[in-house]
N, C-alpha and C positions, 0 to 999 in steps of 0.2 A: 573459829566462828561456829563452835558447837556442833550440831547435827549437818549443818548446810554443805560441808565437802562431800557428804556421803548421800544427802538426799537429793542434791541436784543432779548428781549423774544419773539417779535411778529416775527422776522425773524426766530428764532428756530422753532416756531411753523408752520410758512408757510412752510419752507424747509422739516420739518418732514412730513408734509400732502404731499407735492409734492413727496415725496418718499414712500408713501403709510402708514404712521403712523398718525393716527387721534388724534387731539388735546386732547382728553379724554384720549389718552394713554400716553401722554407727562407729565412730571413734571418739572414745573419752579417755582424757589423761587428766589425773589428778595428781597435784603438786602438793605433797605435805611439807610445809615450811613453817618457820617460827615456832609458834606453840603448838602448831599441829604434829610436830616430828614424832612425839610419843605413840602416835596411832600407827606408825609403822612398825612398833616394837611389840614383842611377845609378852604375856602376862606376868612373867617372873620379874621382869624389868620394872613393870608399873608397881609391882609389889615392894621390890627392892630399893627403888629409887622414889618412891612416893610421888610418882607422877600426877596421881589425880591432884594432890594437894599443890605441888610445885607448879601445874600447868592449869590449875583451876578447872578440872575436868571431873565431873559428878558421875557416878554410876546410875544409868537411868532407871534402875529398879529400886535403890536405896536412897538415891538423892544424896549420897554423902560423896567425899572425894573418892573416885575410882581406885581400886586396887587391882583392876585387870583392864585390859582394853576391851572397852565395851562394843568395839567396832570390829573385832576379831572373833568370828563364830558366836555372834550375839546370842543371849538367852531368849526364849520365847517370851515375848511380853516387853522385852528391851524397848522397841519401837514400834508403837502403834499410833495411827492415826485416826481420829474420829471419822466414823462413816466408811472407813477402810480395812481397819484393822491391823494387823501385823504388817510392816513392810520389810522387804529384804535390802537393808542397805549395809549391810556387813562388808567388810573389804572382801572377804572370801567369797560372799555372794555376788558382789559386784564383779570381781575378778571373773568368776564363772559367767558372766554376762559380757566379757570382753574389755572391761575398765582396766586400764592400765594405771599402776601407781607408781610414784617414785617420791624420794625424799631428799630433802637439802642437806648436803654434806657440811656446808658453812653452818647452818643451824645447829646441826649435830655436834660439830666441833665447839661452837660457842657454849652451848646448853651443858654438853658433858664436861666441859672444863670448870664451868661455874658450880655444877653440883658436885664436881670433884672437890673443889676447893672447899666447899660448904661441909663436905663429909669426911674431910682430910684424907682423900685419896688422891692417887695419881690420876692426872687427865688422861694421860695416853692409856691406861688400865681402863677407865671408864669408857672412853671413845671405842675401844677394841671391843669391850663386853656390848656396848650398844650395837656396834656393826654386826657382831655374832648372833644377837638377838632379833635381827630384822625378820620380819614376815616373809613366807615364801612369796616370791614374785614381785617383791617390791625392789625396785631399782634405785642405787644412790646416784644422785647427781650432783655435779660441783656445787652447784647452787639452785636455789628456786627460780630466780630470774632467769638463769642460763637455761634451765629445763624449760619453761615458757617459751623462751625465744627458739629453741630447737624446734618445739612442737608446733610452733607458728610457721617455721620455715617448712614443715611437712604438710601445712594446710589446716592446720588446728586455728580455730579462733579463740582467743581469750575471752573467758567469760567468768566474770565475778559475780556472784549472786547471793550475797550474804551481808 
């Protein structure tokens, strides 16, 4: 859902701050699943596996299929909102605000096997490379649905805004 998994956590934190609740008193968990899984991975994997083309993810500056993870250490000007300017919605920026990120292992297993087949590679090798190339602080969960369920058990509410 394009920018939404990154914009809405920031909006949640900003609106809570505007009503008197500090970021440190908020809990936000983002579960990257299905076609959002490449956002959990480093730039080198985006280039090697053509994630921009495969997952239909464009670079915000070039408007062409991304060859880098646009939400990891974004470039100035990547994410601008009229009337506001640059917004800090990169994974690293959100993590600094206390947002937790996890990624669906089931989706990584399925997509790595599909790409391995397409590229005439071994599925286990591709999956291992993807696991090694996860961004700092990203936790692997057995599945995205499992992660949502565990977060709810800890008092989080599921909010899909996209």
